[in-house]
All heavy atoms as an XYZ file, in Angstrom:
818
protein
N      15.807     67.979      9.367
C      14.526     67.349      9.627
C      14.410     67.098     11.120
O      15.297     66.494     11.717
C      14.445     66.033      8.848
C      13.345     65.115      9.308
S      13.246     63.616      8.356
C      11.709     63.889      7.558
N      13.354     67.579     11.704
C      13.112     67.361     13.130
C      12.306     66.083     13.312
O      11.283     65.884     12.665
C      12.360     68.542     13.711
N      12.791     65.204     14.180
C      12.107     63.936     14.438
C      12.533     63.455     15.806
O      13.718     63.543     16.153
C      12.475     62.924     13.358
C      11.789     61.609     13.519
C      10.516     61.302     13.142
C      12.324     60.424     14.101
N      10.239     60.000     13.451
C      11.330     59.438     14.042
C      13.537     60.106     14.680
C      11.515     58.160     14.536
C      13.722     58.834     15.167
C      12.724     57.871     15.091
N      11.616     62.930     16.596
C      11.960     62.506     17.951
C      11.824     61.008     18.178
O      12.482     60.473     19.048
C      11.094     63.231     18.996
O       9.715     63.000     18.694
C      11.383     64.709     19.006
N      10.970     60.319     17.458
C      10.794     58.892     17.664
C      10.128     58.600     18.988
O       9.317     59.382     19.486
N      10.513     57.498     19.605
C       9.867     57.081     20.852
C      10.537     57.675     22.087
O      10.049     57.507     23.196
C       9.854     55.562     20.946
S      11.477     54.813     21.249
N      11.667     58.344     21.899
C      12.358     58.950     23.030
C      13.496     58.114     23.593
O      14.187     58.556     24.509
N      13.722     56.927     23.031
C      14.817     56.083     23.516
C      16.155     56.614     22.984
O      16.198     57.509     22.136
C      14.604     54.632     23.083
S      14.884     54.310     21.322
N      17.239     56.054     23.469
C      18.573     56.489     23.054
C      18.804     56.262     21.554
O      19.406     57.104     20.876
C      19.634     55.744     23.863
C      21.034     56.227     23.606
C      22.074     55.518     24.474
O      21.725     55.012     25.537
O      23.239     55.480     24.037
N      18.314     55.137     21.031
C      18.476     54.851     19.607
C      17.750     55.893     18.759
O      18.299     56.393     17.775
C      17.955     53.453     19.276
C      18.721     52.283     19.901
C      17.993     50.968     19.630
C      20.143     52.241     19.393
N      16.534     56.228     19.151
C      15.778     57.244     18.409
C      16.431     58.612     18.561
O      16.368     59.434     17.644
C      14.323     57.275     18.864
S      13.358     55.862     18.260
N      17.078     58.852     19.695
C      17.819     60.099     19.875
C      18.974     60.209     18.894
O      19.203     61.266     18.292
N      19.705     59.113     18.717
C      20.813     59.090     17.760
C      20.293     59.264     16.337
O      20.859     60.024     15.547
C      21.614     57.780     17.888
O      22.124     57.685     19.223
C      22.750     57.715     16.899
N      19.205     58.573     16.016
C      18.600     58.703     14.691
C      18.132     60.134     14.464
O      18.360     60.718     13.396
C      17.439     57.724     14.526
C      16.665     57.788     13.212
C      17.573     57.572     12.012
C      15.530     56.771     13.227
N      17.511     60.736     15.462
C      17.044     62.111     15.354
C      18.186     63.095     15.135
O      18.067     64.029     14.348
N      19.311     62.863     15.831
C      20.481     63.736     15.652
C      21.023     63.609     14.234
O      21.402     64.609     13.609
C      21.555     63.382     16.670
N      21.049     62.394     13.695
C      21.497     62.176     12.317
C      20.565     62.893     11.340
O      21.018     63.598     10.433
C      21.557     60.675     12.008
C      21.725     60.363     10.546
C      22.879     60.703      9.869
C      20.723     59.704      9.851
C      23.041     60.418      8.517
C      20.871     59.408      8.500
C      22.031     59.765      7.836
N      19.265     62.744     11.535
C      18.297     63.386     10.634
C      18.409     64.904     10.684
O      18.233     65.576      9.671
C      16.872     62.965     11.001
C      16.518     61.508     10.739
C      15.166     61.175     11.350
C      16.533     61.202      9.253
N      18.725     65.443     11.845
C      18.819     66.883     12.004
C      20.143     67.481     11.567
O      20.278     68.697     11.445
N      21.133     66.633     11.304
C      22.453     67.114     10.919
C      22.443     67.623      9.482
O      22.004     66.929      8.564
C      23.491     65.996     11.049
O      24.720     66.398     10.497
N      22.967     68.816      9.295
C      23.058     69.380      7.946
C      24.292     68.865      7.207
O      24.378     68.973      6.001
C      23.115     70.899      8.024
C      21.841     71.508      8.544
C      21.961     73.021      8.594
N      20.776     73.619      9.153
C      19.760     74.056      8.425
N      19.783     73.947      7.129
N      18.719     74.601      9.013
N      25.256     68.316      7.947
C      26.516     67.925      7.317
C      26.635     66.420      7.066
O      27.442     66.008      6.241
C      27.696     68.385      8.175
O      27.618     67.802      9.463
N      25.851     65.608      7.746
C      25.976     64.154      7.582
C      24.898     63.612      6.660
O      23.716     63.812      6.885
C      25.873     63.453      8.931
C      27.028     63.799      9.850
C      26.996     62.984     11.082
N      27.444     61.633     10.763
C      27.482     60.657     11.648
N      27.081     60.869     12.873
N      27.909     59.470     11.302
N      25.332     62.904      5.634
C      24.374     62.266      4.736
C      24.303     60.755      5.001
O      23.302     60.129      4.691
C      24.738     62.513      3.279
C      23.719     61.893      2.356
C      23.639     62.565      1.019
O      24.236     63.599      0.790
N      22.880     61.978      0.116
N      25.354     60.198      5.578
C      25.410     58.764      5.846
C      25.814     58.527      7.289
O      26.636     59.258      7.840
C      26.431     58.086      4.913
O      26.059     58.347      3.553
C      26.480     56.587      5.123
N      25.220     57.497      7.884
C      25.582     57.071      9.231
C      25.835     55.576      9.203
O      24.969     54.801      8.788
C      24.451     57.394     10.221
C      24.622     56.863     11.645
C      25.847     57.491     12.322
C      23.364     57.131     12.467
N      27.046     55.177      9.582
C      27.373     53.756      9.720
C      27.353     53.464     11.207
O      28.165     53.969     11.973
C      28.728     53.463      9.088
C      28.703     53.691      7.594
C      29.935     53.170      6.879
O      30.759     52.469      7.506
O      30.069     53.464      5.687
N      26.405     52.597     11.620
C      26.047     52.446     13.017
C      26.095     50.969     13.424
O      25.184     50.210     13.108
C      24.647     52.997     13.169
C      24.122     53.248     14.517
C      24.710     53.046     15.708
C      22.819     53.777     14.793
N      23.875     53.421     16.713
C      22.712     53.878     16.177
C      21.758     54.177     13.996
C      21.566     54.346     16.803
C      20.619     54.649     14.612
C      20.527     54.733     15.994
N      27.152     50.553     14.120
C      27.212     49.168     14.604
C      26.143     48.938     15.671
O      26.158     49.587     16.715
C      28.613     49.037     15.200
C      29.372     50.229     14.730
C      28.351     51.297     14.472
N      25.200     48.042     15.377
C      24.105     47.775     16.308
C      23.776     46.292     16.337
O      23.784     45.625     15.299
C      22.824     48.505     15.872
C      22.670     49.972     16.180
C      21.385     50.503     15.559
C      22.671     50.220     17.669
N      23.435     45.806     17.516
C      22.957     44.430     17.653
C      21.587     44.304     16.980
O      20.932     45.307     16.653
C      22.868     44.056     19.125
N      21.146     43.082     16.790
C      19.933     42.784     16.031
C      18.705     43.550     16.532
O      17.973     44.139     15.732
C      19.652     41.279     16.078
C      18.480     40.842     15.256
C      18.319     39.341     15.319
C      17.188     38.879     14.431
N      17.073     37.414     14.432
N      18.458     43.566     17.839
C      17.270     44.241     18.361
C      17.313     45.746     18.088
O      16.294     46.352     17.778
C      17.115     43.993     19.866
C      16.697     42.562     20.179
O      16.197     41.871     19.266
O      16.890     42.131     21.333
N      18.480     46.344     18.196
C      18.633     47.763     17.911
C      18.381     48.066     16.445
O      17.695     49.040     16.106
N      18.936     47.229     15.565
C      18.715     47.414     14.127
C      17.237     47.278     13.796
O      16.681     48.077     13.034
C      19.522     46.412     13.308
C      21.011     46.654     13.321
C      21.747     45.817     12.289
N      21.363     44.424     12.223
C      21.871     43.438     12.960
N      22.820     43.694     13.852
N      21.457     42.201     12.799
N      16.589     46.298     14.386
C      15.161     46.070     14.142
C      14.349     47.293     14.584
O      13.447     47.726     13.877
C      14.682     44.826     14.886
C      13.206     44.532     14.642
C      12.699     43.317     15.390
N      13.443     42.139     15.047
C      13.938     41.272     15.944
N      13.762     41.478     17.229
N      14.595     40.201     15.554
N      14.689     47.832     15.754
C      13.963     49.002     16.265
C      14.121     50.193     15.323
O      13.138     50.841     14.963
C      14.472     49.361     17.671
C      13.810     50.565     18.264
N      12.506     50.543     18.721
C      14.270     51.830     18.465
C      12.194     51.741     19.178
N      13.246     52.544     19.032
N      15.347     50.476     14.913
C      15.600     51.619     14.037
C      14.933     51.407     12.677
O      14.290     52.318     12.144
C      17.118     51.900     13.893
C      17.385     52.985     12.864
C      17.711     52.288     15.246
N      15.042     50.195     12.121
C      14.366     49.885     10.852
C      12.869     50.166     10.973
O      12.279     50.802     10.093
C      14.548     48.402     10.476
C      15.815     48.068      9.785
N      16.046     48.352      8.462
C      16.925     47.432     10.235
C      17.251     47.915      8.126
N      17.798     47.358      9.189
N      12.259     49.697     12.059
C      10.808     49.855     12.208
C      10.427     51.325     12.355
O       9.403     51.755     11.816
C      10.279     49.035     13.378
O      10.666     49.606     14.610
N      11.225     52.110     13.055
C      10.924     53.541     13.218
C      11.018     54.269     11.881
O      10.194     55.122     11.566
C      11.857     54.192     14.235
C      11.660     53.699     15.635
C      10.261     54.007     16.106
N      10.013     53.306     17.350
C       8.915     53.429     18.050
N       7.942     54.202     17.622
N       8.766     52.756     19.162
N      12.030     53.940     11.105
C      12.192     54.563      9.783
C      11.009     54.205      8.884
O      10.419     55.071      8.238
C      13.524     54.143      9.132
C      14.694     54.774      9.900
C      13.561     54.523      7.658
C      16.056     54.239      9.496
N      10.651     52.924      8.864
C       9.554     52.475      8.007
C       8.199     53.024      8.464
O       7.411     53.492      7.640
C       9.508     50.950      7.948
C      10.696     50.358      7.217
O      11.373     51.089      6.463
O      10.966     49.151      7.411
N       7.944     52.996      9.767
C       6.666     53.470     10.292
C       6.461     54.955     10.028
O       5.374     55.383      9.644
C       6.570     53.197     11.811
O       6.683     51.785     12.024
C       5.266     53.699     12.398
N       7.513     55.740     10.215
C       7.419     57.190     10.000
C       7.613     57.570      8.530
O       7.507     58.749      8.192
C       8.455     57.911     10.862
N       7.894     56.580      7.691
C       8.154     56.812      6.266
C       9.215     57.897      6.080
O       9.061     58.828      5.282
C       6.860     57.172      5.529
C       5.841     56.050      5.558
C       4.545     56.383      4.841
O       4.365     57.530      4.381
O       3.699     55.484      4.726
N      10.294     57.753      6.848
C      11.388     58.715      6.775
C      12.147     58.553      5.462
O      12.319     57.436      4.973
C      12.347     58.514      7.952
C      11.755     58.764      9.335
C      12.758     58.371     10.418
C      11.349     60.221      9.484
N      12.606     59.646      4.873
C      13.333     59.588      3.600
C      14.792     59.168      3.816
O      15.724     59.922      3.570
C      13.211     61.017      3.066
C      13.092     61.864      4.286
C      12.363     61.028      5.296
N      14.948     57.933      4.317
C      16.268     57.394      4.640
C      16.339     55.956      4.142
O      15.466     55.141      4.458
C      16.511     57.422      6.174
C      17.832     56.773      6.534
C      16.457     58.850      6.710
N      17.366     55.666      3.336
C      17.621     54.280      2.945
C      18.345     53.611      4.104
O      19.207     54.215      4.735
C      18.502     54.219      1.696
C      17.768     54.656      0.443
O      16.538     54.466      0.367
O      18.426     55.192     -0.470
N      17.984     52.366      4.371
C      18.647     51.651      5.458
C      18.928     50.217      5.026
O      18.102     49.561      4.423
C      17.812     51.698      6.742
C      16.377     51.299      6.563
N      15.925     50.024      6.759
C      15.296     52.036      6.201
C      14.623     49.979      6.541
N      14.225     51.193      6.188
N      20.148     49.811      5.292
C      20.546     48.444      4.971
C      21.517     47.972      6.042
O      22.103     48.784      6.758
C      21.167     48.348      3.586
C      22.458     49.113      3.425
C      23.041     48.967      2.007
N      24.269     49.721      1.885
C      25.464     49.282      2.276
N      25.600     48.093      2.813
N      26.544     50.037      2.122
N      21.664     46.679      6.140
C      22.571     46.107      7.126
C      23.773     45.514      6.417
O      23.625     44.700      5.500
C      21.859     45.009      7.945
O      20.731     45.607      8.601
C      22.782     44.406      8.977
N      24.963     45.961      6.825
C      26.194     45.376      6.297
C      26.569     44.240      7.248
O      26.861     44.453      8.412
C      27.301     46.411      6.226
C      28.566     45.850      5.584
C      29.637     46.865      5.412
N      29.414     47.882      6.419
C      29.958     49.081      6.450
N      30.776     49.472      5.546
N      29.693     49.931      7.378
N      26.550     43.032      6.727
C      26.754     41.843      7.536
C      28.225     41.439      7.557
O      28.599     40.410      7.029
C      25.866     40.721      7.034
C      24.387     40.995      7.331
C      23.464     40.038      6.637
N      22.100     39.943      7.101
C      21.263     40.909      7.352
N      21.639     42.150      7.271
N      20.018     40.688      7.727
N      29.036     42.275      8.159
C      30.458     42.003      8.359
C      30.775     42.342      9.805
O      30.315     43.357     10.320
C      31.340     42.865      7.464
C      31.252     42.543      5.999
C      32.108     43.507      5.182
O      32.128     44.705      5.433
N      32.802     42.973      4.200
N      31.582     41.529     10.428
C      31.961     41.789     11.801
C      30.784     41.624     12.746
O      29.707     41.226     12.362
N      31.041     41.888     14.003
C      30.005     41.825     15.037
C      30.116     43.034     15.917
O      31.211     43.378     16.334
C      30.153     40.559     15.883
C      29.891     39.286     15.137
C      28.434     39.120     14.899
N      28.231     37.851     14.185
C      27.073     37.511     13.699
N      26.042     38.276     13.832
N      26.928     36.377     13.069
N      29.079     43.739     16.247
C      27.753     43.569     15.655
C      27.738     44.051     14.207
O      28.616     44.789     13.790
C      26.863     44.458     16.527
C      27.763     45.531     17.026
C      29.117     44.888     17.156
N      26.704     43.599     13.475
C      26.549     44.078     12.113
C      26.359     45.596     12.131
O      25.976     46.181     13.147
C      25.347     43.434     11.438
C      25.493     41.950     11.146
C      24.369     41.179     10.905
C      26.728     41.330     11.098
C      24.472     39.830     10.617
C      26.844     39.988     10.809
C      25.716     39.242     10.577
O      25.834     37.908     10.292
N      26.594     46.219     10.978
C      26.503     47.672     10.890
C      25.267     48.079     10.097
O      25.057     47.624      8.973
C      27.765     48.245     10.214
O      28.905     47.870     10.978
C      27.705     49.757     10.114
N      24.459     48.928     10.719
C      23.311     49.508     10.042
C      23.818     50.735      9.301
O      24.418     51.629      9.895
C      22.239     49.907     11.057
C      20.962     50.519     10.513
C      20.240     49.559      9.567
C      20.046     50.920     11.665
N      23.598     50.776      7.985
C      24.051     51.899      7.170
C      22.820     52.704      6.754
O      21.942     52.199      6.049
C      24.841     51.423      5.931
C      25.300     52.615      5.094
C      26.026     50.560      6.346
N      22.767     53.945      7.229
C      21.652     54.840      6.921
C      22.140     55.905      5.946
O      23.210     56.483      6.141
C      21.145     55.523      8.184
C      20.730     54.616      9.336
C      20.304     55.456     10.538
C      19.629     53.675      8.911
N      21.354     56.176      4.926
C      21.700     57.201      3.938
C      20.467     58.056      3.679
O      19.404     57.537      3.333
C      22.169     56.560      2.616
O      23.238     55.661      2.893
C      22.629     57.620      1.635
N      20.623     59.368      3.864
C      19.526     60.285      3.572
C      19.280     60.265      2.067
O      20.221     60.305      1.281
C      19.870     61.701      4.019
C      20.022     61.831      5.530
C      20.461     63.219      5.918
C      20.674     63.334      7.404
N      21.215     64.649      7.791
N      18.020     60.217      1.673
C      17.681     60.180      0.254
C      17.543     61.597     -0.296
O      17.415     62.562      0.455
C      16.358     59.432      0.016
O      15.303     60.187      0.614
C      16.398     58.022      0.588
N      17.551     61.717     -1.603
C      17.386     63.013     -2.265
C      16.036     63.624     -1.911
O      15.883     64.843     -1.869
C      17.528     62.835     -3.780
C      17.581     64.126     -4.537
C      18.731     65.036     -4.114
O      19.825     64.534     -3.820
O      18.516     66.262     -4.069
N      15.044     62.776     -1.643
C      13.708     63.251     -1.275
C      13.760     64.176     -0.053
O      13.035     65.169      0.018
C      12.798     62.062     -0.980
C      11.406     62.440     -0.535
C      10.585     61.234     -0.106
O      10.936     60.095     -0.449
O       9.589     61.458      0.586
N      14.632     63.866      0.895
C      14.767     64.701      2.088
C      15.177     66.113      1.706
O      14.602     67.095      2.172
C      15.795     64.100      3.051
C      16.098     64.914      4.299
C      14.884     64.981      5.208
C      17.276     64.332      5.045
N      16.149     66.232      0.821
C      16.660     67.532      0.434
C      15.686     68.282     -0.468
O      15.508     69.492     -0.341
C      18.031     67.384     -0.227
C      19.017     66.717      0.694
C      19.384     65.395      0.494
C      19.543     67.388      1.785
C      20.272     64.776      1.348
C      20.429     66.771      2.645
C      20.801     65.461      2.433
N      15.034     67.580     -1.396
C      14.077     68.244     -2.284
C      12.852     68.687     -1.493
O      12.286     69.751     -1.767
C      13.689     67.337     -3.448
O      13.080     66.152     -2.993
N      12.434     67.912     -0.488
C      11.298     68.296      0.350
C      11.632     69.554      1.145
O      10.812     70.478      1.240
C      10.922     67.156      1.295
C       9.824     67.509      2.247
N       8.517     67.659      1.853
C       9.843     67.771      3.570
C       7.782     67.989      2.890
N       8.567     68.070      3.952
N      12.837     69.608      1.695
C      13.258     70.781      2.464
C      13.291     72.023      1.565
O      12.830     73.096      1.950
C      14.624     70.547      3.093
C      15.088     71.705      3.957
C      16.398     71.423      4.654
O      16.672     70.264      4.996
O      17.158     72.392      4.856
N      13.811     71.882      0.362
C      13.873     73.006     -0.573
C      12.470     73.473     -0.946
O      12.189     74.680     -0.968
C      14.662     72.612     -1.824
C      14.805     73.681     -2.897
C      15.517     74.923     -2.346
C      15.573     73.115     -4.087
N      11.575     72.542     -1.223
C      10.200     72.902     -1.578
C       9.506     73.599     -0.407
O       8.766     74.568     -0.613
C       9.418     71.654     -1.992
N       9.766     73.135      0.802
C       9.176     73.756      1.988
C       9.667     75.187      2.147
O       8.891     76.109      2.436
C       9.502     72.927      3.246
O       8.967     71.612      3.076
C       8.921     73.554      4.496
N      10.976     75.408      1.933
C      11.521     76.760      2.035
C      10.950     77.681      0.956
O      10.642     78.838      1.224
C      13.044     76.723      1.910
C      13.715     76.186      3.143
C      15.218     76.115      2.928
N      15.840     75.421      4.016
C      16.823     75.929      4.743
N      17.298     77.119      4.461
N      17.332     75.247      5.724
N      10.817     77.171     -0.251
C      10.257     77.986     -1.336
C       8.815     78.371     -1.034
O       8.403     79.514     -1.257
C      10.347     77.241     -2.665
C      11.735     77.224     -3.230
C      11.778     76.549     -4.580
N      13.140     76.571     -5.092
C      13.606     75.709     -5.954
N      12.835     74.758     -6.442
N      14.861     75.792     -6.374
N       8.043     77.412     -0.521
C       6.647     77.698     -0.189
C       6.567     78.714      0.950
O       5.737     79.625      0.912
C       5.895     76.416      0.202
C       4.419     76.644      0.456
C       3.689     77.162     -0.773
O       3.778     76.595     -1.855
N       2.958     78.267     -0.621
N       7.426     78.601      1.934
C       7.439     79.565      3.046
C       7.763     80.965      2.527
O       7.155     81.954      2.964
C       8.448     79.131      4.106
N       8.705     81.072      1.604
C       9.038     82.364      1.007
C       7.868     82.953      0.248
O       7.572     84.152      0.350
N       7.185     82.118     -0.520
C       6.019     82.574     -1.277
C       4.904     83.008     -0.327
O       4.235     84.034     -0.562
C       5.523     81.468     -2.209
N       4.707     82.264      0.749
C       3.685     82.625      1.734
C       4.014     83.960      2.393
O       3.134     84.800      2.599
C       3.546     81.543      2.794
C       2.963     80.246      2.256
O       2.419     80.247      1.126
O       3.066     79.225      2.971
N       5.277     84.153      2.735
C       5.691     85.408      3.357
C       5.481     86.587      2.402
O       4.993     87.644      2.805
C       7.154     85.330      3.790
C       7.713     86.560      4.495
C       6.907     86.878      5.743
C       9.178     86.335      4.843
N       5.819     86.413      1.145
C       5.608     87.459      0.149
C       4.130     87.800      0.044
O       3.742     88.970      0.011
C       6.169     87.016     -1.223
O       7.564     86.775     -1.080
C       5.927     88.062     -2.286
N       3.289     86.775      0.009
C       1.841     86.997     -0.069
C       1.341     87.745      1.165
O       0.568     88.706      1.055
C       1.102     85.670     -0.215
C      -0.388     85.858     -0.245
C      -1.151     86.176     -1.323
C      -1.273     85.774      0.873
N      -2.469     86.285     -0.945
C      -2.575     86.047      0.390
C      -1.101     85.489      2.220
C      -3.689     86.043      1.227
C      -2.211     85.487      3.048
C      -3.491     85.764      2.546
N       1.785     87.309      2.348
C       1.361     87.978      3.583
C       1.777     89.446      3.589
O       0.990     90.325      3.951
C       1.946     87.271      4.802
C       1.267     85.972      5.207
C       2.095     85.255      6.269
C      -0.141     86.231      5.707
N       3.011     89.712      3.197
C       3.517     91.078      3.196
C       2.738     91.954      2.222
O       2.498     93.135      2.492
C       4.997     91.098      2.860
N       2.321     91.389      1.095
C       1.594     92.189      0.111
C       0.111     92.307      0.457
O      -0.551     93.233     -0.002
C       1.751     91.591     -1.289
O       1.079     90.354     -1.367
N      -0.411     91.419      1.263
C      -1.835     91.399      1.576
C      -2.171     92.153      2.858
O      -3.191     92.811      2.950
C      -2.331     89.945      1.704
O      -2.030     89.265      0.491
C      -3.820     89.881      1.952
N      -1.310     92.064      3.859
C      -1.586     92.649      5.167
C      -0.745     93.896      5.390
O       0.383     93.993      4.944
C      -1.277     91.630      6.269
C      -2.250     90.502      6.239
C      -2.168     89.376      5.498
C      -3.472     90.415      6.954
N      -3.254     88.572      5.701
C      -4.083     89.193      6.601
C      -4.126     91.235      7.855
C      -5.290     88.783      7.129
C      -5.339     90.817      8.391
C      -5.918     89.606      8.011
N      -1.312     94.824      6.119
C      -0.588     96.030      6.511
C       0.424     95.620      7.576
O       0.050     95.291      8.688
C      -1.573     97.065      7.061
C      -0.874     98.326      7.532
O       0.351     98.396      7.557
N      -1.664     99.314      7.911
N       1.698     95.641      7.241
C       2.732     95.204      8.171
C       3.435     96.388      8.827
O       4.602     96.336      9.166
C       3.748     94.318      7.448
C       3.183     93.020      6.873
C       4.272     92.221      6.176
C       2.537     92.178      7.956
N       2.704     97.459      9.078
C       3.292     98.652      9.677
C       3.535     98.493     11.164
O       4.102     99.362     11.796
C       2.379     99.862      9.433
O       1.148     99.681     10.121
N       3.112     97.400     11.740
C       3.336     97.166     13.156
C       2.154     97.553     14.023
O       2.199     97.427     15.232
N       1.068     98.041     13.414
C      -0.108     98.425     14.179
C      -0.843     97.184     14.652
O      -1.053     96.249     13.898
C      -1.051     99.261     13.316
C      -0.449    100.569     12.839
C      -1.388    101.279     11.875
O      -2.613    101.070     11.974
O      -0.879    102.023     11.028
N      -1.242     97.201     15.926
C      -2.009     96.096     16.469
C      -3.394     96.145     15.864
O      -4.012     97.208     15.776
C      -2.070     96.194     18.012
C      -2.959     95.092     18.567
C      -0.684     96.122     18.594
N      -3.887     95.013     15.450
C      -5.229     94.933     14.872
C      -5.324     95.489     13.475
O      -6.405     95.857     13.026
N      -4.186     95.555     12.760
C      -4.207     96.095     11.400
C      -5.079     95.241     10.515
O      -5.119     94.036     10.632
C      -2.783     96.144     10.850
N      -5.799     95.921      9.640
C      -6.713     95.244      8.722
C      -6.000     94.952      7.402
O      -5.055     95.648      7.041
C      -7.928     96.132      8.451
C      -8.798     96.350      9.674
C      -9.500     95.069     10.126
O      -9.941     94.297      9.238
O      -9.590     94.842     11.332
N      -6.478     93.940      6.649
C      -5.888     93.671      5.327
C      -6.120     94.860      4.403
O      -7.098     95.585      4.539
C      -6.627     92.442      4.831
C      -7.591     92.044      5.871
C      -7.533     93.036      6.993
N      -5.206     95.028      3.479
C      -5.383     96.061      2.465
C      -6.506     95.675      1.529
O      -6.710     94.503      1.242
C      -4.089     96.234      1.659
C      -2.946     96.749      2.476
C      -1.725     96.846      1.613
N      -0.563     97.139      2.455
C       0.659     97.012      2.071
N       0.949     96.606      0.864
N       1.656     97.295      2.888
N      -7.239     96.676      0.999
C      -8.348     96.345      0.066
C      -7.833     95.774     -1.229
O      -6.762     95.895     -1.639
C      -9.048     97.669     -0.154
C      -8.245     98.723      0.522
C      -7.165     98.068      1.301
């Protein structure tokens, strides 16, 4: 998932987590203002990420977990792109000619 946020360092870290194909959970020790900022960005953008604060130690740890919705949305997007490509290939002359017209 591509996401940039406001461009701050915290949003950069969040964006890297969202874009990672291998990480499903991020345990992130953050002070209160940082946690508040990340919580608000997730909620405002309606990102498919569960977020909770583990109140042990200092600073507390923000625990982010990608939801199943993220993965099902990505799969649905890929399936739709495949279907669109199939339709385009069957509808348009893809011989490489510039200005090719659709097939009748």
